[in-house]
N, C-alpha and C positions, 0 to 999 in steps of 0.2 A: 504493498501498501501507500503511496508516493506520503514525502511529508506534507503534513499542513491539510489534508483533504478533505477532511471530516471539518476543521473549523470554517473553511472558504464553502463547502456545501450549506453548512448553516447557516452562516452571514449571506449566502444568496437564495437560499430560502428562505430566512427572515425578513431582507429584503422585498422581495416578492410579495410577502403575506403584508409586510408596511402600506407597499406602493397599492394594492388594491386596497387597502382598509383606506386610505385616505385620498383615492377617488370614488370609491365607491361612498365615504360618510361628508366626503366636501363641496362636490359637489352638488351646483344650483337645481333649488327642486322646479322653481319656475322660470318662465322664460323657454319654456320647449317649442320649437318649431311644430306651425299648427299650418294644415293646407287653408289657402283663402276661399272666405264663406261666400257664395255666390249669392250677389245682390239684386235688385231690380235696374239697376243703373245697366246692366250688361245685357239686358233680354233683349235690348235691340240690335246690338252688335254683334254680328256672324263671326264667331272664332276663324273661321277657315279662308276671310276675306282675306289675304296678303298682300293685296297688287298694290303697288308703292306705283307712285307716278315716275319713277326711274323704268319702270317696264315697257314703258310707251315711249318709244324712238319715234321724234317728230309728227307725232299724232298715230303712227303705225304700230301696231305688234308686233313684236320680236319674232325673227322665225324661228320656230321651236325645233322644226323637223331638222332644218340646217343645224343650228345649235348643238343637238344631241346625235348628229351623222358626225361632227366634228368631236365630240367628246370620245366617241366609241370608237373612232378612227385613231387619236393619239391615246386613246386605251391600250387597242390590239398592238400600234407601235412601242408603245412603253413594256408590255407583256410579251412580245416577241426580242425586243432587245432586254431584257430581264433573262429571258432562257439561255441567250448566248452567251452570257458570262461564265 
């Protein structure tokens, strides 16, 4: 048995118990995070309506099909380059 193994193990165990006791008894009892309560002010607002003025360019909607084609081609190029390394 190595020298000082029992005192080191005892001090580590007592430190763990002291840390747990300090954490358990010293934590605040109030002020816990709570979910927001639904109010009547939000009834008229659609939560999924996330359109911003920046989504329109010069009064025309952005070309979504072209955007996703470019994104998919970039993803394919990246995955192809990552496999060749």
